[in-house]
PyMOL Python script that loads the backbone (N, CA, C, O; Angstrom):
from pymol import cmd

cmd.read_pdbstr("""\
ATOM      1  N   MET A   1      99.896  76.204  90.182  1.00  0.00           N
ATOM      2  CA  MET A   1      99.214  75.104  89.955  1.00  0.00           C
ATOM      3  C   MET A   1      98.098  75.123  91.010  1.00  0.00           C
ATOM      4  O   MET A   1      98.517  75.087  92.167  1.00  0.00           O
ATOM      5  N   ILE A   2      96.858  75.168  90.866  1.00  0.00           N
ATOM      6  CA  ILE A   2      95.947  74.803  91.778  1.00  0.00           C
ATOM      7  C   ILE A   2      95.950  73.814  92.357  1.00  0.00           C
ATOM      8  O   ILE A   2      96.085  72.797  91.676  1.00  0.00           O
ATOM      9  N   GLU A   3      95.828  73.690  93.609  1.00  0.00           N
ATOM     10  CA  GLU A   3      95.842  72.281  94.619  1.00  0.00           C
ATOM     11  C   GLU A   3      94.244  71.913  94.458  1.00  0.00           C
ATOM     12  O   GLU A   3      93.372  72.773  94.577  1.00  0.00           O
ATOM     13  N   ASN A   4      94.027  70.826  94.235  1.00  0.00           N
ATOM     14  CA  ASN A   4      92.736  70.009  94.138  1.00  0.00           C
ATOM     15  C   ASN A   4      92.727  69.180  95.761  1.00  0.00           C
ATOM     16  O   ASN A   4      93.658  68.692  96.402  1.00  0.00           O
ATOM     17  N   SER A   5      91.523  69.263  96.004  1.00  0.00           N
ATOM     18  CA  SER A   5      91.068  68.442  97.092  1.00  0.00           C
ATOM     19  C   SER A   5      90.868  67.214  96.777  1.00  0.00           C
ATOM     20  O   SER A   5      90.740  66.967  95.578  1.00  0.00           O
ATOM     21  N   ASP A   6      90.784  66.102  97.762  1.00  0.00           N
ATOM     22  CA  ASP A   6      90.586  64.844  96.894  1.00  0.00           C
ATOM     23  C   ASP A   6      89.194  64.731  96.677  1.00  0.00           C
ATOM     24  O   ASP A   6      89.010  63.802  95.890  1.00  0.00           O
ATOM     25  N   PRO A   7      88.070  65.287  97.041  1.00  0.00           N
ATOM     26  CA  PRO A   7      86.828  65.020  96.264  1.00  0.00           C
ATOM     27  C   PRO A   7      87.019  65.957  94.678  1.00  0.00           C
ATOM     28  O   PRO A   7      86.728  65.453  93.593  1.00  0.00           O
ATOM     29  N   GLU A   8      87.377  66.900  94.786  1.00  0.00           N
ATOM     30  CA  GLU A   8      87.575  67.411  93.404  1.00  0.00           C
ATOM     31  C   GLU A   8      88.179  66.557  92.393  1.00  0.00           C
ATOM     32  O   GLU A   8      87.746  66.495  91.242  1.00  0.00           O
ATOM     33  N   PHE A   9      89.380  65.763  92.908  1.00  0.00           N
ATOM     34  CA  PHE A   9      90.268  65.160  91.947  1.00  0.00           C
ATOM     35  C   PHE A   9      89.330  63.924  91.648  1.00  0.00           C
ATOM     36  O   PHE A   9      89.191  63.465  90.514  1.00  0.00           O
ATOM     37  N   GLU A  10      88.760  63.476  92.666  1.00  0.00           N
ATOM     38  CA  GLU A  10      87.699  62.168  92.612  1.00  0.00           C
ATOM     39  C   GLU A  10      86.588  62.388  91.406  1.00  0.00           C
ATOM     40  O   GLU A  10      86.435  61.575  90.495  1.00  0.00           O
ATOM     41  N   ILE A  11      85.839  63.615  91.543  1.00  0.00           N
ATOM     42  CA  ILE A  11      84.890  64.093  90.600  1.00  0.00           C
ATOM     43  C   ILE A  11      85.581  64.272  89.316  1.00  0.00           C
ATOM     44  O   ILE A  11      85.168  63.656  88.334  1.00  0.00           O
ATOM     45  N   LEU A  12      86.683  65.125  89.220  1.00  0.00           N
ATOM     46  CA  LEU A  12      87.137  65.197  87.849  1.00  0.00           C
ATOM     47  C   LEU A  12      87.575  63.757  87.151  1.00  0.00           C
ATOM     48  O   LEU A  12      87.359  63.501  85.966  1.00  0.00           O
ATOM     49  N   ASN A  13      88.169  62.940  88.002  1.00  0.00           N
ATOM     50  CA  ASN A  13      88.428  61.618  87.342  1.00  0.00           C
ATOM     51  C   ASN A  13      87.437  61.001  86.832  1.00  0.00           C
ATOM     52  O   ASN A  13      87.664  60.061  86.070  1.00  0.00           O
ATOM     53  N   CYS A  14      86.029  61.408  87.153  1.00  0.00           N
ATOM     54  CA  CYS A  14      84.823  60.571  86.798  1.00  0.00           C
ATOM     55  C   CYS A  14      84.474  61.415  85.462  1.00  0.00           C
ATOM     56  O   CYS A  14      83.490  60.976  84.866  1.00  0.00           O
ATOM     57  N   LEU A  15      84.929  62.241  85.037  1.00  0.00           N
ATOM     58  CA  LEU A  15      84.403  63.294  83.884  1.00  0.00           C
ATOM     59  C   LEU A  15      85.022  63.422  82.705  1.00  0.00           C
ATOM     60  O   LEU A  15      84.996  64.427  81.995  1.00  0.00           O
ATOM     61  N   TYR A  16      85.612  62.356  82.476  1.00  0.00           N
ATOM     62  CA  TYR A  16      86.193  62.315  81.040  1.00  0.00           C
ATOM     63  C   TYR A  16      85.317  62.295  79.960  1.00  0.00           C
ATOM     64  O   TYR A  16      85.585  62.824  78.882  1.00  0.00           O
ATOM     65  N   PHE A  17      84.307  61.720  80.199  1.00  0.00           N
ATOM     66  CA  PHE A  17      82.881  61.439  79.336  1.00  0.00           C
ATOM     67  C   PHE A  17      81.772  61.957  80.150  1.00  0.00           C
ATOM     68  O   PHE A  17      81.926  62.043  81.369  1.00  0.00           O
ATOM     69  N   VAL A  18      80.646  62.318  79.581  1.00  0.00           N
ATOM     70  CA  VAL A  18      79.296  62.885  80.200  1.00  0.00           C
ATOM     71  C   VAL A  18      78.943  61.909  81.120  1.00  0.00           C
ATOM     72  O   VAL A  18      78.941  60.784  80.619  1.00  0.00           O
ATOM     73  N   GLU A  19      78.624  61.956  82.369  1.00  0.00           N
ATOM     74  CA  GLU A  19      78.060  61.294  83.492  1.00  0.00           C
ATOM     75  C   GLU A  19      77.002  61.960  84.058  1.00  0.00           C
ATOM     76  O   GLU A  19      76.984  63.191  84.037  1.00  0.00           O
ATOM     77  N   PRO A  20      76.008  61.244  84.624  1.00  0.00           N
ATOM     78  CA  PRO A  20      75.133  61.916  85.172  1.00  0.00           C
ATOM     79  C   PRO A  20      75.213  61.887  86.990  1.00  0.00           C
ATOM     80  O   PRO A  20      75.818  60.982  87.563  1.00  0.00           O
ATOM     81  N   PHE A  21      74.724  62.667  87.519  1.00  0.00           N
ATOM     82  CA  PHE A  21      74.977  62.892  89.030  1.00  0.00           C
ATOM     83  C   PHE A  21      75.080  61.703  89.726  1.00  0.00           C
ATOM     84  O   PHE A  21      76.026  61.458  90.475  1.00  0.00           O
ATOM     85  N   SER A  22      73.951  60.783  89.474  1.00  0.00           N
ATOM     86  CA  SER A  22      74.035  59.676  89.986  1.00  0.00           C
ATOM     87  C   SER A  22      75.334  58.591  89.942  1.00  0.00           C
ATOM     88  O   SER A  22      75.592  57.847  90.888  1.00  0.00           O
ATOM     89  N   ARG A  23      75.967  58.622  88.912  1.00  0.00           N
ATOM     90  CA  ARG A  23      77.034  58.027  88.500  1.00  0.00           C
ATOM     91  C   ARG A  23      78.370  58.458  89.152  1.00  0.00           C
ATOM     92  O   ARG A  23      79.276  57.692  89.480  1.00  0.00           O
ATOM     93  N   ILE A  24      78.353  59.810  89.291  1.00  0.00           N
ATOM     94  CA  ILE A  24      79.516  60.535  90.242  1.00  0.00           C
ATOM     95  C   ILE A  24      79.377  60.321  91.463  1.00  0.00           C
ATOM     96  O   ILE A  24      80.438  60.308  92.088  1.00  0.00           O
ATOM     97  N   LEU A  25      78.261  60.109  92.166  1.00  0.00           N
ATOM     98  CA  LEU A  25      78.026  59.432  93.547  1.00  0.00           C
ATOM     99  C   LEU A  25      78.613  58.037  93.511  1.00  0.00           C
ATOM    100  O   LEU A  25      79.514  57.678  94.269  1.00  0.00           O
ATOM    101  N   GLU A  26      78.100  57.336  92.669  1.00  0.00           N
ATOM    102  CA  GLU A  26      78.477  55.786  92.664  1.00  0.00           C
ATOM    103  C   GLU A  26      79.765  55.545  92.565  1.00  0.00           C
ATOM    104  O   GLU A  26      80.290  54.727  93.322  1.00  0.00           O
ATOM    105  N   GLU A  27      80.452  56.190  91.657  1.00  0.00           N
ATOM    106  CA  GLU A  27      81.950  55.754  91.368  1.00  0.00           C
ATOM    107  C   GLU A  27      83.008  56.669  92.455  1.00  0.00           C
ATOM    108  O   GLU A  27      84.164  56.309  92.673  1.00  0.00           O
ATOM    109  N   THR A  28      82.550  57.575  92.912  1.00  0.00           N
ATOM    110  CA  THR A  28      83.288  58.486  94.071  1.00  0.00           C
ATOM    111  C   THR A  28      83.115  57.796  95.564  1.00  0.00           C
ATOM    112  O   THR A  28      84.079  57.616  96.309  1.00  0.00           O
ATOM    113  N   GLY A  29      81.864  57.463  95.874  1.00  0.00           N
ATOM    114  CA  GLY A  29      81.433  57.089  97.250  1.00  0.00           C
ATOM    115  C   GLY A  29      81.289  58.402  98.065  1.00  0.00           C
ATOM    116  O   GLY A  29      81.154  58.373  99.289  1.00  0.00           O
ATOM    117  N   ILE A  30      81.318  59.474  97.400  1.00  0.00           N
ATOM    118  CA  ILE A  30      81.230  60.810  98.160  1.00  0.00           C
ATOM    119  C   ILE A  30      80.051  61.366  98.553  1.00  0.00           C
ATOM    120  O   ILE A  30      79.186  61.398  97.677  1.00  0.00           O
ATOM    121  N   ASP A  31      79.691  61.938  99.915  1.00  0.00           N
ATOM    122  CA  ASP A  31      78.443  62.232 100.313  1.00  0.00           C
ATOM    123  C   ASP A  31      77.759  62.947  99.276  1.00  0.00           C
ATOM    124  O   ASP A  31      78.374  63.702  98.523  1.00  0.00           O
ATOM    125  N   ARG A  32      76.222  62.710  99.169  1.00  0.00           N
ATOM    126  CA  ARG A  32      75.488  63.615  97.853  1.00  0.00           C
ATOM    127  C   ARG A  32      75.578  64.994  98.144  1.00  0.00           C
ATOM    128  O   ARG A  32      75.788  65.748  97.194  1.00  0.00           O
ATOM    129  N   ASN A  33      75.443  65.524  99.419  1.00  0.00           N
ATOM    130  CA  ASN A  33      75.661  67.034  99.563  1.00  0.00           C
ATOM    131  C   ASN A  33      76.921  67.608  99.239  1.00  0.00           C
ATOM    132  O   ASN A  33      76.968  68.695  98.663  1.00  0.00           O
ATOM    133  N   ILE A  34      77.983  66.957  99.565  1.00  0.00           N
ATOM    134  CA  ILE A  34      79.439  67.232  99.591  1.00  0.00           C
ATOM    135  C   ILE A  34      79.503  67.113  98.025  1.00  0.00           C
ATOM    136  O   ILE A  34      79.569  68.202  97.455  1.00  0.00           O
ATOM    137  N   ALA A  35      79.496  66.217  97.377  1.00  0.00           N
ATOM    138  CA  ALA A  35      79.619  66.019  95.910  1.00  0.00           C
ATOM    139  C   ALA A  35      78.723  67.210  95.024  1.00  0.00           C
ATOM    140  O   ALA A  35      79.162  67.575  93.933  1.00  0.00           O
ATOM    141  N   ALA A  36      77.640  67.695  95.486  1.00  0.00           N
ATOM    142  CA  ALA A  36      76.962  68.505  94.960  1.00  0.00           C
ATOM    143  C   ALA A  36      77.758  69.761  95.192  1.00  0.00           C
ATOM    144  O   ALA A  36      78.005  70.514  94.250  1.00  0.00           O
ATOM    145  N   ASP A  37      78.202  70.031  96.518  1.00  0.00           N
ATOM    146  CA  ASP A  37      78.657  71.478  96.494  1.00  0.00           C
ATOM    147  C   ASP A  37      80.166  71.556  96.009  1.00  0.00           C
ATOM    148  O   ASP A  37      80.743  72.642  95.945  1.00  0.00           O
ATOM    149  N   VAL A  38      80.764  70.390  95.678  1.00  0.00           N
ATOM    150  CA  VAL A  38      82.273  70.378  95.030  1.00  0.00           C
ATOM    151  C   VAL A  38      81.845  70.570  93.394  1.00  0.00           C
ATOM    152  O   VAL A  38      82.364  71.278  92.531  1.00  0.00           O
ATOM    153  N   LEU A  39      80.841  69.770  93.337  1.00  0.00           N
ATOM    154  CA  LEU A  39      80.540  70.084  91.615  1.00  0.00           C
ATOM    155  C   LEU A  39      80.025  71.597  91.438  1.00  0.00           C
ATOM    156  O   LEU A  39      80.557  72.174  90.489  1.00  0.00           O
ATOM    157  N   LYS A  40      79.211  72.252  92.075  1.00  0.00           N
ATOM    158  CA  LYS A  40      79.046  73.596  92.064  1.00  0.00           C
ATOM    159  C   LYS A  40      80.129  74.452  91.894  1.00  0.00           C
ATOM    160  O   LYS A  40      80.176  75.376  91.082  1.00  0.00           O
ATOM    161  N   ASP A  41      81.111  74.082  92.782  1.00  0.00           N
ATOM    162  CA  ASP A  41      82.234  74.944  92.832  1.00  0.00           C
ATOM    163  C   ASP A  41      83.210  74.784  91.460  1.00  0.00           C
ATOM    164  O   ASP A  41      83.825  75.728  90.964  1.00  0.00           O
ATOM    165  N   LEU A  42      83.224  73.520  90.995  1.00  0.00           N
ATOM    166  CA  LEU A  42      84.110  73.156  89.865  1.00  0.00           C
ATOM    167  C   LEU A  42      83.418  73.957  88.612  1.00  0.00           C
ATOM    168  O   LEU A  42      84.061  74.589  87.773  1.00  0.00           O
ATOM    169  N   ILE A  43      81.966  73.813  88.635  1.00  0.00           N
ATOM    170  CA  ILE A  43      81.135  74.429  87.599  1.00  0.00           C
ATOM    171  C   ILE A  43      81.586  75.968  87.573  1.00  0.00           C
ATOM    172  O   ILE A  43      81.878  76.496  86.501  1.00  0.00           O
ATOM    173  N   ALA A  44      81.630  76.605  88.668  1.00  0.00           N
ATOM    174  CA  ALA A  44      81.927  78.096  88.985  1.00  0.00           C
ATOM    175  C   ALA A  44      83.184  78.359  88.546  1.00  0.00           C
ATOM    176  O   ALA A  44      83.382  79.455  88.023  1.00  0.00           O
ATOM    177  N   ARG A  45      84.212  77.463  88.666  1.00  0.00           N
ATOM    178  CA  ARG A  45      85.475  77.432  88.253  1.00  0.00           C
ATOM    179  C   ARG A  45      85.762  77.386  86.806  1.00  0.00           C
ATOM    180  O   ARG A  45      86.828  77.750  86.310  1.00  0.00           O
ATOM    181  N   LYS A  46      84.557  76.830  86.036  1.00  0.00           N
ATOM    182  CA  LYS A  46      84.515  76.671  84.721  1.00  0.00           C
ATOM    183  C   LYS A  46      85.628  75.347  84.722  1.00  0.00           C
ATOM    184  O   LYS A  46      86.511  75.363  83.865  1.00  0.00           O
ATOM    185  N   LEU A  47      85.576  74.415  85.521  1.00  0.00           N
ATOM    186  CA  LEU A  47      86.390  73.240  85.105  1.00  0.00           C
ATOM    187  C   LEU A  47      85.582  72.107  84.880  1.00  0.00           C
ATOM    188  O   LEU A  47      86.062  71.052  84.465  1.00  0.00           O
ATOM    189  N   VAL A  48      84.065  72.301  85.197  1.00  0.00           N
ATOM    190  CA  VAL A  48      83.087  71.122  84.640  1.00  0.00           C
ATOM    191  C   VAL A  48      82.004  71.955  84.041  1.00  0.00           C
ATOM    192  O   VAL A  48      81.782  73.118  84.380  1.00  0.00           O
ATOM    193  N   SER A  49      81.315  71.270  83.097  1.00  0.00           N
ATOM    194  CA  SER A  49      80.126  72.115  82.473  1.00  0.00           C
ATOM    195  C   SER A  49      78.925  70.914  82.683  1.00  0.00           C
ATOM    196  O   SER A  49      79.102  69.698  82.623  1.00  0.00           O
ATOM    197  N   PRO A  50      77.723  71.600  82.932  1.00  0.00           N
ATOM    198  CA  PRO A  50      76.627  70.711  83.038  1.00  0.00           C
ATOM    199  C   PRO A  50      76.039  70.892  81.957  1.00  0.00           C
ATOM    200  O   PRO A  50      75.824  72.005  81.476  1.00  0.00           O
ATOM    201  N   MET A  51      75.638  69.571  81.337  1.00  0.00           N
ATOM    202  CA  MET A  51      75.185  68.937  80.155  1.00  0.00           C
ATOM    203  C   MET A  51      73.648  68.520  80.300  1.00  0.00           C
ATOM    204  O   MET A  51      73.209  68.023  81.337  1.00  0.00           O
ATOM    205  N   ARG A  52      72.946  68.743  79.274  1.00  0.00           N
ATOM    206  CA  ARG A  52      71.419  68.518  78.920  1.00  0.00           C
ATOM    207  C   ARG A  52      71.311  67.782  77.849  1.00  0.00           C
ATOM    208  O   ARG A  52      72.025  68.168  76.924  1.00  0.00           O
ATOM    209  N   PHE A  53      70.655  66.835  77.639  1.00  0.00           N
ATOM    210  CA  PHE A  53      70.531  65.817  76.411  1.00  0.00           C
ATOM    211  C   PHE A  53      69.378  66.721  75.279  1.00  0.00           C
ATOM    212  O   PHE A  53      68.190  66.952  75.502  1.00  0.00           O
ATOM    213  N   ASP A  54      70.032  67.034  74.281  1.00  0.00           N
ATOM    214  CA  ASP A  54      69.139  67.624  73.293  1.00  0.00           C
ATOM    215  C   ASP A  54      68.437  66.772  72.187  1.00  0.00           C
ATOM    216  O   ASP A  54      69.036  66.429  71.168  1.00  0.00           O
ATOM    217  N   ASP A  55      67.113  66.444  72.445  1.00  0.00           N
ATOM    218  CA  ASP A  55      66.464  65.375  71.563  1.00  0.00           C
ATOM    219  C   ASP A  55      66.813  65.665  70.161  1.00  0.00           C
ATOM    220  O   ASP A  55      67.218  64.671  69.558  1.00  0.00           O
ATOM    221  N   ASP A  56      66.766  66.744  69.486  1.00  0.00           N
ATOM    222  CA  ASP A  56      66.670  67.336  68.398  1.00  0.00           C
ATOM    223  C   ASP A  56      68.005  66.766  67.698  1.00  0.00           C
ATOM    224  O   ASP A  56      68.008  66.114  66.654  1.00  0.00           O
ATOM    225  N   ALA A  57      69.300  67.178  68.562  1.00  0.00           N
ATOM    226  CA  ALA A  57      70.500  66.744  67.839  1.00  0.00           C
ATOM    227  C   ALA A  57      70.846  65.616  68.402  1.00  0.00           C
ATOM    228  O   ALA A  57      71.967  65.198  68.112  1.00  0.00           O
ATOM    229  N   LYS A  58      70.150  64.948  69.188  1.00  0.00           N
ATOM    230  CA  LYS A  58      70.461  63.576  69.711  1.00  0.00           C
ATOM    231  C   LYS A  58      71.927  63.556  70.409  1.00  0.00           C
ATOM    232  O   LYS A  58      72.730  62.755  69.928  1.00  0.00           O
ATOM    233  N   GLU A  59      72.288  64.240  71.333  1.00  0.00           N
ATOM    234  CA  GLU A  59      73.691  64.671  71.802  1.00  0.00           C
ATOM    235  C   GLU A  59      73.395  65.406  72.947  1.00  0.00           C
ATOM    236  O   GLU A  59      72.422  66.141  73.117  1.00  0.00           O
ATOM    237  N   TYR A  60      74.475  65.108  73.873  1.00  0.00           N
ATOM    238  CA  TYR A  60      74.339  66.002  75.104  1.00  0.00           C
ATOM    239  C   TYR A  60      74.980  67.625  74.361  1.00  0.00           C
ATOM    240  O   TYR A  60      75.554  67.758  73.280  1.00  0.00           O
ATOM    241  N   VAL A  61      74.642  68.660  75.348  1.00  0.00           N
ATOM    242  CA  VAL A  61      75.018  69.770  75.072  1.00  0.00           C
ATOM    243  C   VAL A  61      75.197  70.702  76.297  1.00  0.00           C
ATOM    244  O   VAL A  61      74.533  70.728  77.334  1.00  0.00           O
ATOM    245  N   ARG A  62      76.122  71.365  75.973  1.00  0.00           N
ATOM    246  CA  ARG A  62      76.310  72.331  77.511  1.00  0.00           C
ATOM    247  C   ARG A  62      75.028  73.190  77.812  1.00  0.00           C
ATOM    248  O   ARG A  62      74.305  73.789  77.016  1.00  0.00           O
ATOM    249  N   SER A  63      74.947  73.086  79.162  1.00  0.00           N
ATOM    250  CA  SER A  63      73.880  73.844  79.526  1.00  0.00           C
ATOM    251  C   SER A  63      74.290  74.912  80.226  1.00  0.00           C
ATOM    252  O   SER A  63      74.658  74.653  81.372  1.00  0.00           O
ATOM    253  N   TYR A  64      74.356  76.402  79.777  1.00  0.00           N
ATOM    254  CA  TYR A  64      75.038  77.519  80.338  1.00  0.00           C
ATOM    255  C   TYR A  64      74.188  78.008  81.682  1.00  0.00           C
ATOM    256  O   TYR A  64      74.543  78.901  82.452  1.00  0.00           O
ATOM    257  N   ILE A  65      73.137  77.311  81.764  1.00  0.00           N
ATOM    258  CA  ILE A  65      72.203  77.834  83.024  1.00  0.00           C
ATOM    259  C   ILE A  65      71.623  76.397  83.801  1.00  0.00           C
ATOM    260  O   ILE A  65      70.943  75.525  83.260  1.00  0.00           O
ATOM    261  N   TYR A  66      72.021  76.418  84.990  1.00  0.00           N
ATOM    262  CA  TYR A  66      71.725  74.975  85.416  1.00  0.00           C
ATOM    263  C   TYR A  66      71.123  75.158  86.707  1.00  0.00           C
ATOM    264  O   TYR A  66      71.617  76.089  87.343  1.00  0.00           O
ATOM    265  N   ASP A  67      70.095  74.464  87.332  1.00  0.00           N
ATOM    266  CA  ASP A  67      69.605  74.584  88.784  1.00  0.00           C
ATOM    267  C   ASP A  67      70.155  73.870  89.806  1.00  0.00           C
ATOM    268  O   ASP A  67      69.726  72.726  89.960  1.00  0.00           O
ATOM    269  N   GLY A  68      71.173  74.353  90.690  1.00  0.00           N
ATOM    270  CA  GLY A  68      71.951  74.095  91.618  1.00  0.00           C
ATOM    271  C   GLY A  68      71.159  73.199  92.807  1.00  0.00           C
ATOM    272  O   GLY A  68      71.740  72.537  93.667  1.00  0.00           O
ATOM    273  N   ASP A  69      70.032  73.302  92.690  1.00  0.00           N
ATOM    274  CA  ASP A  69      68.766  72.602  93.819  1.00  0.00           C
ATOM    275  C   ASP A  69      68.550  71.105  92.929  1.00  0.00           C
ATOM    276  O   ASP A  69      68.045  70.135  93.493  1.00  0.00           O
ATOM    277  N   HIS A  70      68.907  71.058  91.765  1.00  0.00           N
ATOM    278  CA  HIS A  70      68.155  70.013  91.164  1.00  0.00           C
ATOM    279  C   HIS A  70      69.466  69.351  90.304  1.00  0.00           C
ATOM    280  O   HIS A  70      69.329  69.241  89.086  1.00  0.00           O
ATOM    281  N   MET A  71      70.777  68.898  90.959  1.00  0.00           N
ATOM    282  CA  MET A  71      71.760  68.441  90.421  1.00  0.00           C
ATOM    283  C   MET A  71      71.555  67.001  89.526  1.00  0.00           C
ATOM    284  O   MET A  71      72.276  66.703  88.574  1.00  0.00           O
ATOM    285  N   ASP A  72      70.628  66.321  89.939  1.00  0.00           N
ATOM    286  CA  ASP A  72      70.344  65.149  89.308  1.00  0.00           C
ATOM    287  C   ASP A  72      69.440  65.181  87.583  1.00  0.00           C
ATOM    288  O   ASP A  72      69.194  64.300  86.759  1.00  0.00           O
ATOM    289  N   ASP A  73      69.132  66.842  87.652  1.00  0.00           N
ATOM    290  CA  ASP A  73      68.528  66.940  86.338  1.00  0.00           C
ATOM    291  C   ASP A  73      69.718  67.072  85.312  1.00  0.00           C
ATOM    292  O   ASP A  73      69.304  67.243  84.165  1.00  0.00           O
ATOM    293  N   TYR A  74      70.943  67.040  85.416  1.00  0.00           N
ATOM    294  CA  TYR A  74      71.874  67.372  84.468  1.00  0.00           C
ATOM    295  C   TYR A  74      73.100  65.986  84.394  1.00  0.00           C
ATOM    296  O   TYR A  74      73.252  65.054  85.183  1.00  0.00           O
ATOM    297  N   HIS A  75      73.538  66.182  83.644  1.00  0.00           N
ATOM    298  CA  HIS A  75      74.893  65.231  83.152  1.00  0.00           C
ATOM    299  C   HIS A  75      76.063  66.370  83.281  1.00  0.00           C
ATOM    300  O   HIS A  75      75.870  67.577  83.138  1.00  0.00           O
ATOM    301  N   TYR A  76      77.358  65.724  83.591  1.00  0.00           N
ATOM    302  CA  TYR A  76      78.438  66.415  83.781  1.00  0.00           C
ATOM    303  C   TYR A  76      79.583  66.099  82.830  1.00  0.00           C
ATOM    304  O   TYR A  76      79.764  64.939  82.458  1.00  0.00           O
ATOM    305  N   LEU A  77      80.416  67.169  82.397  1.00  0.00           N
ATOM    306  CA  LEU A  77      81.591  66.979  81.529  1.00  0.00           C
ATOM    307  C   LEU A  77      82.808  67.712  81.920  1.00  0.00           C
ATOM    308  O   LEU A  77      82.697  68.934  82.018  1.00  0.00           O
ATOM    309  N   ALA A  78      83.947  67.172  82.159  1.00  0.00           N
ATOM    310  CA  ALA A  78      85.172  68.100  82.533  1.00  0.00           C
ATOM    311  C   ALA A  78      85.356  68.926  81.194  1.00  0.00           C
ATOM    312  O   ALA A  78      85.239  68.475  80.055  1.00  0.00           O
ATOM    313  N   THR A  79      85.677  70.263  81.566  1.00  0.00           N
ATOM    314  CA  THR A  79      86.050  71.013  80.513  1.00  0.00           C
ATOM    315  C   THR A  79      87.835  70.943  80.325  1.00  0.00           C
ATOM    316  O   THR A  79      88.649  70.597  81.182  1.00  0.00           O
ATOM    317  N   LYS A  80      88.076  71.351  79.042  1.00  0.00           N
ATOM    318  CA  LYS A  80      89.568  71.360  78.964  1.00  0.00           C
ATOM    319  C   LYS A  80      90.729  71.767  80.093  1.00  0.00           C
ATOM    320  O   LYS A  80      91.763  71.158  80.364  1.00  0.00           O
ATOM    321  N   GLU A  81      90.188  73.037  80.671  1.00  0.00           N
ATOM    322  CA  GLU A  81      90.733  73.303  81.934  1.00  0.00           C
ATOM    323  C   GLU A  81      90.666  72.610  83.139  1.00  0.00           C
ATOM    324  O   GLU A  81      91.457  72.749  84.071  1.00  0.00           O
ATOM    325  N   GLY A  82      89.572  71.757  83.100  1.00  0.00           N
ATOM    326  CA  GLY A  82      89.292  70.800  84.316  1.00  0.00           C
ATOM    327  C   GLY A  82      90.374  69.630  84.012  1.00  0.00           C
ATOM    328  O   GLY A  82      91.168  69.292  84.889  1.00  0.00           O
ATOM    329  N   LEU A  83      90.368  69.083  82.847  1.00  0.00           N
ATOM    330  CA  LEU A  83      91.025  68.054  82.521  1.00  0.00           C
ATOM    331  C   LEU A  83      92.596  68.187  82.618  1.00  0.00           C
ATOM    332  O   LEU A  83      93.298  67.326  83.149  1.00  0.00           O
ATOM    333  N   LEU A  84      93.070  69.327  82.065  1.00  0.00           N
ATOM    334  CA  LEU A  84      94.475  69.882  82.367  1.00  0.00           C
ATOM    335  C   LEU A  84      94.876  70.028  83.637  1.00  0.00           C
ATOM    336  O   LEU A  84      95.995  69.665  83.999  1.00  0.00           O
ATOM    337  N   LEU A  85      93.850  70.668  84.573  1.00  0.00           N
ATOM    338  CA  LEU A  85      94.124  70.399  85.917  1.00  0.00           C
ATOM    339  C   LEU A  85      94.284  69.034  86.629  1.00  0.00           C
ATOM    340  O   LEU A  85      95.260  68.708  87.306  1.00  0.00           O
ATOM    341  N   HIS A  86      93.413  68.436  86.433  1.00  0.00           N
ATOM    342  CA  HIS A  86      93.330  66.994  86.689  1.00  0.00           C
ATOM    343  C   HIS A  86      94.495  66.383  86.417  1.00  0.00           C
ATOM    344  O   HIS A  86      95.001  65.555  87.175  1.00  0.00           O
ATOM    345  N   ASN A  87      95.033  66.780  85.231  1.00  0.00           N
ATOM    346  CA  ASN A  87      96.374  65.814  84.944  1.00  0.00           C
ATOM    347  C   ASN A  87      97.646  66.599  85.205  1.00  0.00           C
ATOM    348  O   ASN A  87      98.714  66.294  84.675  1.00  0.00           O
ATOM    349  N   GLY A  88      97.483  67.706  86.110  1.00  0.00           N
ATOM    350  CA  GLY A  88      98.775  68.391  86.875  1.00  0.00           C
ATOM    351  C   GLY A  88      99.392  69.225  85.875  1.00  0.00           C
ATOM    352  O   GLY A  88     100.616  69.308  85.975  1.00  0.00           O
ATOM    353  N   ARG A  89      98.815  69.903  84.875  1.00  0.00           N
ATOM    354  CA  ARG A  89      99.386  70.551  83.826  1.00  0.00           C
ATOM    355  C   ARG A  89      98.515  72.061  83.891  1.00  0.00           C
ATOM    356  O   ARG A  89      98.505  72.756  82.874  1.00  0.00           O
ATOM    357  N   ALA A  90      97.941  72.430  84.876  1.00  0.00           N
ATOM    358  CA  ALA A  90      97.102  73.753  84.887  1.00  0.00           C
ATOM    359  C   ALA A  90      98.211  74.667  85.804  1.00  0.00           C
ATOM    360  O   ALA A  90      97.964  75.841  86.081  1.00  0.00           O
TER     361      ALA A  90
END
""", "prot")
cmd.dss("prot")
cmd.show_as("cartoon", "prot")
cmd.util.cbc("prot")
cmd.orient("prot")
């Protein structure tokens, strides 16, 4: 099992549903730069997916490419692996 740091756990806890970066900051109280770094690490580890709203489909879809310098431009969702890790089963 991978040990999660407190910020990782708190961020994963917010991402059972699609959430904007601003909401993650609001819910966790984590410093913006730290939250961005932790989120980028979770994305790299495939524990979180960046999401964009698709106007045609009228829903959020996974964004396979994202700009790490503009975290506010995306919404985020924990992946199945991220949820399993968060719940202690990974």
